[in-house]
C-alpha positions in Angstrom: -26.6 167.5 41.0 -23.0 166.6 41.9 -24.1 163.2 43.4 -26.0 162.2 40.3 -23.0 163.0 38.1 -20.7 161.0 40.4 -23.1 158.2 40.3 -23.3 158.2 36.5 -19.5 158.2 36.2 -19.3 155.1 38.5 -22.1 153.5 36.4 -20.2 153.9 33.2 -17.0 152.6 34.8 -18.8 149.5 36.0 -20.3 148.9 32.5 -16.8 149.2 30.9 -15.4 146.7 33.4 -18.1 144.2 32.4 -17.8 145.0 28.7 -14.4 143.4 28.7 -11.9 142.1 31.3 -10.3 145.6 31.8 -9.2 147.6 34.9 -11.1 150.8 34.1 -11.0 153.5 36.7 -11.2 157.3 36.6 -8.2 159.5 37.4 -10.1 162.8 37.3 -13.0 164.5 35.4 -14.3 168.0 35.1 -17.8 169.1 35.8 -19.0 172.2 34.0 -22.1 174.2 34.2 -23.5 177.4 32.6 -25.8 178.0 35.6 -25.2 181.0 37.7 -26.5 179.0 40.7 -24.2 176.0 40.2 -23.0 174.7 43.6 -19.5 174.4 42.2 -19.1 177.8 40.7 -19.4 176.7 37.0 -16.6 174.2 37.0 -15.3 171.5 39.3 -12.5 168.9 39.0 -13.0 165.6 40.7 -9.9 163.5 41.3 -9.6 159.9 42.4 -7.7 159.2 45.5 -7.5 155.5 44.8 -4.1 154.1 44.5 -5.3 151.0 42.4 -3.0 150.1 39.6 -4.8 149.2 36.2 -3.5 145.6 35.6 -5.8 144.6 32.8 -5.7 147.1 29.7 -7.8 147.2 26.6 -7.6 149.2 23.5 -11.0 150.3 22.1 -10.7 150.3 18.3 -13.0 151.8 15.7 -14.5 148.3 14.9 -15.3 148.0 18.7 -17.5 151.0 18.9 -20.8 149.4 17.4 -20.5 146.5 19.9 -19.7 148.8 22.8 -22.8 150.9 22.0 -25.0 147.8 21.8 -23.7 146.5 25.1 -24.4 149.9 26.8 -27.9 150.0 25.3 -28.6 146.5 26.7 -26.9 146.8 30.1 -27.5 150.4 31.1 -31.1 150.0 32.3 -30.3 146.6 33.9 -27.1 147.0 35.8 -27.9 146.7 39.6 -27.6 150.0 41.4 -25.7 148.4 44.3 -22.7 147.8 41.8 -22.0 151.5 41.6 -24.3 153.3 44.1 -22.7 153.2 47.6 -26.1 154.5 49.1 -27.7 151.2 48.0 -26.5 148.9 50.8 -28.3 145.6 49.5 -26.0 142.7 49.2 -26.6 139.9 46.6 -24.5 137.0 45.4 -24.1 138.9 42.1 -22.7 141.9 43.8 -20.3 139.9 45.9 -19.0 138.1 42.7 -18.6 141.5 41.0 -16.6 142.8 44.0 -14.3 139.8 43.7 -14.0 140.4 40.1 -12.9 144.0 40.7 -10.4 142.8 43.4 -8.9 140.6 40.9 -8.8 143.3 38.3 -6.9 145.7 40.5 -5.3 143.9 43.5 -1.6 143.9 42.6 0.8 141.4 44.1 0.7 137.7 44.1 -0.9 136.0 41.0 -2.3 133.5 43.5 -4.4 136.2 45.2 -5.8 137.4 42.0 -6.6 133.9 40.8 -8.2 133.2 44.3 -10.4 136.3 44.1 -11.7 135.4 40.6 -12.4 131.7 41.6 -14.3 133.0 44.7 -16.2 135.2 42.6 -17.4 132.2 40.5 -18.1 130.3 43.7 -20.5 133.1 44.7 -22.5 132.2 41.6 -22.1 128.6 41.0 -22.0 127.1 44.6 -24.9 127.0 47.1 -24.4 128.5 50.5 -25.0 125.2 52.1 -22.8 123.0 49.9 -19.6 121.9 51.6 -18.5 118.7 49.6 -17.0 118.1 46.3 -16.9 122.0 45.7 -14.1 121.8 43.0 -16.1 119.1 41.1 -19.4 120.9 41.4 -17.9 124.2 40.4 -16.0 122.9 37.3 -19.0 120.9 36.0 -21.6 123.8 36.4 -19.5 126.3 34.8 -18.4 123.8 31.9 -22.1 123.1 31.4 -23.1 126.7 31.1 -20.2 127.8 28.9 -20.7 124.6 26.7 -24.1 126.0 25.8 -22.4 129.3 24.8 -20.1 127.4 22.3 -17.0 127.0 24.6 -15.1 123.8 25.0 -16.4 122.4 28.2 -13.5 119.9 28.6 -10.9 122.7 28.5 -13.0 124.8 31.0 -13.1 121.9 33.5 -9.4 121.7 33.4 -8.9 125.5 33.8 -11.4 125.6 36.7 -9.6 122.6 38.4 -6.2 124.3 38.1 -7.5 127.6 39.2 -9.3 126.1 42.3 -6.2 124.4 43.3 -4.3 127.6 43.2 -7.2 129.3 45.1 -6.9 126.6 47.9 -3.2 127.0 48.1 -3.4 130.7 48.7 -6.5 130.6 51.0 -4.6 128.1 53.3 -1.6 130.3 53.5 0.7 128.9 50.8 2.0 129.9 47.5 2.9 128.2 44.2 6.2 126.3 44.3 8.7 126.7 41.6 7.7 123.2 40.4 3.9 124.4 40.1 5.0 127.5 38.3 7.0 125.5 35.7 4.1 123.1 35.3 1.4 125.8 34.7 3.9 127.6 32.5 4.0 124.7 30.2 0.3 124.3 30.1 -0.6 128.1 29.8 2.4 129.7 28.5 2.1 132.1 31.4 0.1 131.6 34.4 -1.5 135.1 33.8 -3.3 133.4 30.8 -5.0 131.1 33.3 -6.1 134.2 35.2 -7.5 135.8 32.0 -9.6 132.7 31.3 -11.1 132.6 34.8 -11.9 136.5 34.7 -13.6 136.0 31.5 -15.8 133.2 32.8 -16.6 135.4 35.8 -17.4 138.5 33.7 -19.8 136.5 31.5 -21.4 134.8 34.4 -22.2 138.1 36.1 -23.7 139.3 33.0 -25.9 136.2 32.6 -27.3 136.6 36.1 -28.0 140.3 35.4 -29.8 139.7 32.1 -31.8 136.6 33.1 -32.9 137.9 36.6 -32.6 134.4 37.9 -32.1 133.9 41.6 -28.8 132.2 42.3 -30.3 129.0 44.0 -32.7 128.6 40.9 -29.8 129.1 38.5 -27.9 126.3 40.2 -30.9 124.1 40.1 -31.4 124.7 36.5 -27.8 123.8 35.7 -28.0 120.6 37.8 -31.3 119.6 36.3 -29.9 120.1 32.8 -27.4 117.3 33.3 -30.2 114.7 33.3 -33.1 116.5 31.5 -32.4 118.0 28.2 -35.6 119.9 28.3 -34.3 122.1 31.1 -33.1 125.4 29.8 -30.6 127.7 31.5 
């Protein structure tokens, strides 16, 4: 079935994008069949008409194969169909955050736009739909809390999110980074693209957390907030 093969290709590409921060896409692939009744006459080449440029690249080394196989084994039965199946029209916060993630992986041009997409992806996960005050503070505190439990430096993460959120706000409000801003962030991060890499990694891992835990977004946020005052609360 051509549709099933196409769906499987999209599923694999989705998993590779979540395995690491990498702009995986297909250029073309061949479908072969020994069946005399094959609808595509034994062979068929499928080409991508997408003009996206792969901005984030990754080399899969021999040492990575074991972890890649383990990741696929865990994620393959759990990845939501609406991540790769266009016929599944259900919309969830996790799907929206994944789309923002993909936009940031591929959308060339202003670095401010890519950072804004990544931050908005995190907002889809860590901010409630009715929240409209202290968004930067809530976002950085919640992300820092979750990732500190994973062994990350929460203090650094708060600063990364604060800077990324500022860049996101500048872009959303129709502005761009001044030369002074670029110089400042260059001194902090070496290259502002390094800040983007951090934010994309936090978004990638956050999406995986929601997929694996099956926790609804609002429940997830409540658990995080409760954990600040009650150590018995587990995320």
